[in-house]
N, C-alpha and C positions, 0 to 999 in steps of 0.2 A: 503493499501500499505505501502510495507516494503522500507526504503529508507536507502541509505550508503551516510554518508558525506563525501567528500574529499575534504579537505582543508589544507594547511599548517599552518595556523594562528589559533590558539587554540581559541581566541576570536570570531572569525567567526564561527567556528565549535560550540562552546558553545552557541552562537546566534539563530543558525540554530536549534540546539537541543530543546532549551527554546521554540521556535517558533513553532515547530514542536510538541511539548509536550503538546501545549495547542490548537491542534486540532485533529479532527479524521480522517485527510485526508492522514496522514502517520504515520508511527512507525518506530522512527530510530533503526536500528538491528546493526548498526556499524559505525565506524570512519577510516578513512586513513589520512596520510601528504604526501602520496606521490603515484604516480602510479602503482608503483609494489605493494604496500600495497592494492591498490585497486583489483589489479589482482589477488592477494592472496585470498583476502577477499570474493570476489564472490561467491565462492563454499562453504564457510565456513558458510555466513548468508543468502545467496540466495535473494539479495535484487531485488525489481520490478524496481527501480529508484534510480539513483546515482545523487547527488547533485554534480557535478564536479568543480572545481576551475580551470579556463582555464588555469592559468599559473601553474598549480601542479607540483612539481620537479619530475623528473624520465622520463621526456618522451616528445617530442615535443608536443606544445599545439595542431597543427593542425592533429597529428597522434593518440592523446589519445581517442577521441572517436571510431574510429576504431580498434585500441587496445581491448576496451572494448567491442564492438560489436562481434570479434572474439571469446572472451571467453563466451560471452552471448548474442546471437543474438536477444532476445527479450528484453532485458533490455532497459528502457527508461532512457535517458539520458538528464538532465536540466543542461546547463554549467551555472556558476556564474563567474561573474568579474566586476571587479571595473571600468574596460575601455569599455564604452559603444561601441567603436568602433570595439570591438572585435565580437560584435553580428552577424556580415554577415560570418566571417569566421568561426565562431562555428557552424552556422546553415549550411554553405557550407561543412563542415566537418561531419555532420550528425548527429548533437545534434537534440532531439526531441523540444527543447526550449531552450531559453535564457533570463536569468533576470541578469539585473544589479545590483550589490551589492548597487549601490545608489538607489534603486527602493524601494518603499515602500514594507514592509513585506506582506502586501495584494497579491501584485502581484505575489510573488512566490507560495503562498497558492492556487491563483486561479488556477495556471499552473497545481499544483498538484492536484487539484480536478478535472479538465479538464481531465487528464491522468486516474483517477480512473473511469471516466465515458466512457461507451462503445463509439468506435468510430473507424474509419476505421484506422489500425495499419499502412498504408503507409502515411497517412495525418500526415504532422509535422505542430506543432504549430510555426508559422513563427513570432509571436508577440514578 
């Protein structure tokens, strides 16, 4: 699975890159620090999944998933946030999964591995 990392914090992107480099679940194909960069890079790097910071600059949080889907309807979106209360809003906005930045790294890896396995594309991971 090809992953695009979208977070405005260098340390978060670096940690995600390191985590994903230690697994076969995903290969990092690019990074972005604001939503406009994500939209530009979608065509360039053709990711299968975007790990999206819920409060990424450049777009209202609740419209960011919709904006990504308009550019790439089959794109998987995992929303990341340090605010666990953002979970329901992210899922309501159409995210495939939500992972708190406070969760153990294994939770993110589990979500990625679940997305790599065949399943009904209309079924969203609500955990």
